[in-house]
C-alpha positions as CSV (number, residue, x, y, z in Angstrom):
1,M,209.7,-47.6,264.8
2,V,206.3,-48.0,266.0
3,Q,203.7,-47.9,263.4
4,P,200.5,-46.2,264.3
5,P,197.5,-48.0,264.0
6,S,194.4,-46.7,262.2
7,P,192.8,-43.5,263.0
8,P,190.2,-43.6,265.7
9,R,186.3,-43.4,264.6
10,H,186.0,-39.9,265.8
11,I,189.0,-38.5,263.7
12,L,187.7,-40.8,260.6
13,F,184.3,-39.3,260.9
14,T,185.2,-35.7,261.4
15,A,187.9,-35.8,259.0
16,K,186.0,-37.3,256.2
17,M,183.4,-34.9,256.6
18,A,185.5,-32.2,256.5
19,D,187.0,-33.5,253.5
20,Q,183.8,-33.3,251.8
21,G,183.4,-29.5,252.7
22,W,181.4,-30.3,255.9
23,S,181.9,-28.4,259.3
24,P,179.5,-27.8,262.0
25,T,179.4,-24.3,261.1
26,A,178.5,-25.4,257.6
27,A,176.1,-28.1,258.6
28,A,174.0,-25.9,260.7
29,D,173.9,-22.9,258.1
30,S,172.8,-25.6,255.7
31,A,170.2,-26.9,257.8
32,A,168.9,-23.5,258.3
33,A,169.0,-22.6,254.8
34,T,166.8,-25.9,254.4
35,S,164.5,-25.1,256.9
36,S,163.8,-21.8,255.7
37,A,162.2,-23.3,252.7
38,A,160.1,-25.5,254.6
39,A,156.1,-25.2,254.8
40,A,155.1,-21.9,256.5
41,T,152.8,-23.9,258.7
42,T,155.7,-26.1,260.4
43,S,157.3,-24.5,263.3
44,T,161.1,-23.2,262.7
45,D,162.3,-25.8,265.5
46,D,160.7,-28.9,263.3
47,D,162.0,-27.4,260.1
48,A,165.4,-27.0,261.4
49,T,165.4,-30.6,263.2
50,I,164.0,-32.4,260.0
51,A,166.9,-30.3,257.9
52,Q,169.8,-31.6,260.2
53,A,168.2,-35.3,259.7
54,L,167.9,-35.4,256.3
55,Q,171.7,-33.7,256.1
56,A,172.9,-36.3,258.5
57,V,171.3,-39.2,256.4
58,E,172.9,-37.7,253.1
59,Q,176.1,-37.5,254.7
60,L,176.2,-41.1,256.0
61,V,175.1,-42.6,252.8
62,N,177.5,-40.1,250.4
63,V,180.4,-40.2,252.2
64,F,180.6,-43.2,254.2
65,G,178.8,-45.4,251.8
66,F,176.1,-46.9,254.1
67,S,172.9,-47.6,252.6
68,H,169.8,-45.3,253.3
69,E,168.0,-47.7,255.2
70,I,171.0,-48.1,257.6
71,A,171.6,-44.2,257.5
72,N,167.6,-43.5,258.4
73,D,167.9,-45.9,261.1
74,A,170.8,-44.6,262.6
75,V,169.6,-41.0,262.5
76,S,166.3,-42.2,264.1
77,V,167.9,-43.8,267.2
78,C,171.1,-41.4,267.6
79,G,170.1,-37.9,266.3
80,T,172.7,-36.1,264.1
81,D,175.8,-36.4,265.6
82,I,178.9,-38.6,265.4
83,T,177.2,-41.6,267.5
84,C,175.3,-42.4,264.4
85,Y,178.6,-43.3,262.5
86,N,179.4,-45.3,265.7
87,Y,176.1,-47.2,266.1
88,I,176.3,-48.2,262.6
89,L,179.7,-49.7,262.9
90,D,178.8,-51.2,266.2
91,G,176.0,-52.9,264.5
92,G,178.3,-54.4,262.0
93,G,178.1,-51.9,259.6
94,E,181.3,-51.0,257.3
95,D,182.7,-47.8,256.0
96,H,182.9,-47.9,252.7
97,G,184.0,-44.0,252.4
98,G,187.5,-42.9,250.7
99,P,190.8,-42.2,252.4
100,V,191.3,-39.4,255.2
101,T,193.7,-36.9,253.6
102,P,195.2,-34.6,256.1
103,I,195.7,-30.8,254.9
104,D,198.9,-29.2,254.8
105,D,197.3,-25.4,255.0
106,C,196.1,-25.1,258.6
107,P,196.5,-21.5,259.4
108,H,196.4,-21.9,263.3
109,I,199.8,-23.9,263.4
110,A,201.8,-20.8,263.8
111,R,200.3,-19.6,266.9
112,H,198.8,-22.9,268.4
113,V,202.0,-25.4,268.1
114,L,203.9,-24.0,270.9
115,V,205.0,-27.4,272.3
116,S,208.3,-28.7,271.1
117,S,209.3,-32.0,270.7
118,T,211.8,-31.8,273.4
119,S,209.1,-30.6,276.1
120,L,206.8,-33.3,275.2
121,S,205.5,-34.6,278.4
122,I,204.9,-38.4,277.4
123,G,202.9,-41.1,279.3
124,Q,200.6,-39.0,281.4
125,S,197.3,-39.6,282.2
126,C,194.5,-37.4,281.8
127,S,194.8,-34.4,283.9
128,H,191.4,-32.8,283.8
129,Y,190.5,-33.6,287.2
130,A,193.6,-32.4,288.8
131,A,193.3,-29.2,287.1
132,V,189.6,-28.8,288.2
133,D,190.8,-29.3,291.9
134,E,193.5,-26.7,291.3
135,D,190.8,-24.2,289.9
136,E,188.8,-25.2,293.2
137,Q,191.5,-24.4,295.4
138,R,192.2,-21.0,293.8
139,A,188.6,-20.0,293.8
140,T,187.8,-21.1,297.5
141,G,190.9,-20.6,299.4
142,G,190.4,-24.8,300.3
143,G,190.5,-27.8,298.2
144,L,187.8,-29.9,296.7
145,K,188.8,-33.5,297.8
146,G,187.2,-36.6,296.3
147,V,186.8,-35.0,292.6
148,T,186.5,-38.5,290.7
149,A,186.0,-39.3,286.8
150,D,183.6,-42.3,285.8
151,D,185.9,-45.1,287.2
152,G,185.7,-43.5,290.6
153,S,189.2,-43.2,291.1
154,G,189.9,-39.5,290.9
155,G,191.0,-39.8,287.4
156,C,190.1,-40.7,283.8
157,P,190.0,-44.6,283.0
158,P,192.6,-45.9,280.7
159,G,192.1,-45.1,276.7
160,E,193.2,-42.8,274.0
161,N,194.8,-39.6,275.5
162,W,195.8,-36.3,273.4
163,I,198.3,-33.9,274.3
164,C,197.5,-30.2,273.5
165,L,200.2,-28.9,271.4
166,H,199.4,-25.1,273.0
167,C,200.3,-25.9,276.3
168,G,201.0,-29.7,276.6
169,V,198.3,-30.8,278.8
170,T,197.3,-34.5,278.4
171,R,193.2,-35.1,278.1
172,C,191.4,-38.0,277.3
173,S,189.6,-38.7,274.0
174,R,185.7,-38.4,273.8
175,Y,185.6,-41.9,273.8
176,V,186.8,-42.0,277.4
177,N,185.3,-38.7,278.9
178,G,185.8,-36.3,276.2
179,H,188.2,-33.8,278.2
180,A,190.4,-33.1,275.1
181,V,187.6,-31.6,273.2
182,S,186.6,-29.8,276.1
183,H,190.1,-28.4,277.2
184,Y,189.5,-26.8,273.3
185,E,186.2,-25.7,273.8
186,R,187.0,-23.9,277.5
187,T,190.2,-22.2,275.8
188,K,188.1,-21.2,273.0
189,A,185.4,-19.7,275.3
190,E,188.1,-18.0,277.5
191,A,189.9,-16.5,274.4
192,S,186.4,-14.8,273.3
193,L,185.6,-13.5,276.9
194,K,189.2,-12.4,276.8
195,K,188.5,-10.2,273.8
196,E,185.2,-9.0,275.0
197,R,186.7,-7.5,278.0
198,A,189.5,-6.0,275.6
199,D,186.8,-4.4,273.5
200,R,185.0,-3.1,276.2
201,I,188.4,-1.4,277.9
202,K,189.0,0.0,274.5
203,S,185.6,1.5,274.1
204,G,185.6,3.1,277.6
205,T,182.7,0.9,279.1
206,T,185.2,-1.2,281.3
207,I,187.9,0.2,283.6
208,G,191.1,-1.7,283.1
209,T,194.4,-2.3,281.2
210,A,194.2,-5.1,278.4
211,D,197.2,-7.5,278.1
212,D,199.6,-6.8,276.0
213,D,198.1,-9.8,273.4
214,D,194.8,-8.0,273.5
215,N,196.5,-5.1,271.8
216,E,196.8,-6.9,268.6
217,E,194.9,-6.1,265.5
218,E,193.4,-9.4,265.3
219,T,192.5,-11.4,268.6
220,D,193.0,-15.1,268.1
221,L,189.9,-16.8,269.1
222,A,190.9,-20.5,268.1
223,G,191.7,-21.6,271.7
224,H,193.8,-24.6,272.0
225,C,192.9,-25.9,268.8
226,I,195.5,-28.4,268.0
227,A,196.4,-31.8,269.7
228,V,198.3,-35.0,268.8
229,S,197.0,-38.5,269.6
230,L,198.9,-40.9,271.6
231,A,197.1,-43.7,270.2
232,D,197.8,-43.4,266.5
233,L,200.1,-40.3,266.4
234,S,197.8,-38.1,264.4
235,V,197.4,-34.4,264.8
236,W,194.0,-32.7,264.6
237,C,193.0,-29.3,264.5
238,Y,189.6,-28.8,266.2
239,E,189.1,-25.3,264.1
240,C,189.6,-26.7,260.8
241,N,188.1,-30.2,261.6
242,A,191.0,-32.2,259.8
243,Y,194.1,-34.1,260.2
244,L,197.1,-32.0,259.9
245,K,200.5,-32.6,257.9
246,H,203.2,-30.1,258.2
247,P,207.0,-29.9,258.6
248,R,206.6,-28.3,261.9
249,L,204.9,-31.2,263.3
250,D,207.3,-34.0,262.0
251,A,209.8,-33.6,265.2
252,I,206.8,-34.1,267.2
253,T,205.5,-37.1,265.5
254,K,209.0,-38.7,265.5
255,R,209.5,-38.3,269.1
256,L,206.3,-39.8,269.9
257,E,207.4,-42.9,267.6
258,M,210.2,-43.8,269.6
């Protein structure tokens, strides 16, 4: 049986932040709260930027165990996103944070793990550019030939890939071209637009017929939020910002171990 390697940096980063109660929304809320207490003579945008930088430094120090000097340097060079963490590691820094703990109560599994272990399409390359070409053909009646990725081959270069457990497509990690997370973001945006259209139809402002699933009491806006990494067999929920551990996922991970 294949033993999965250590989780990729972006999963370690986000899962540890989630384990500490951090999420992009919470970070933005905290930054906004801090900026509102800043001096009235400073602009709101500047206050928010400073608050986000301070919070990023605090997280790098308290969650990952980096020194204040190293954390401040990383934030000043990279800003406040995941690249700070990578910048420190690339410079020889060592992550002294605690272990990553998967969650077992993700509320999205029931509706977003629709791919079975037997229907997994294993060994595929990132299909983002093929999907782009198909979309263009549908939209124009022709084809957009020669759409290429960063390696110029018409596909993404080799690297870590993820399988979406909602629809089964394969997309590359953010350390290649970031198409796995863009797939989640696109499907989430589409779900939001679908709900807005259904709401307009119900209110009578738009003529049309809502789809059957638009008539549910609560429309799911999570998009295709759960995926499995082919590099380390970890399962990630973008909505929860966490690793997942759940009996429903066992058959999938066991199939990938073969």
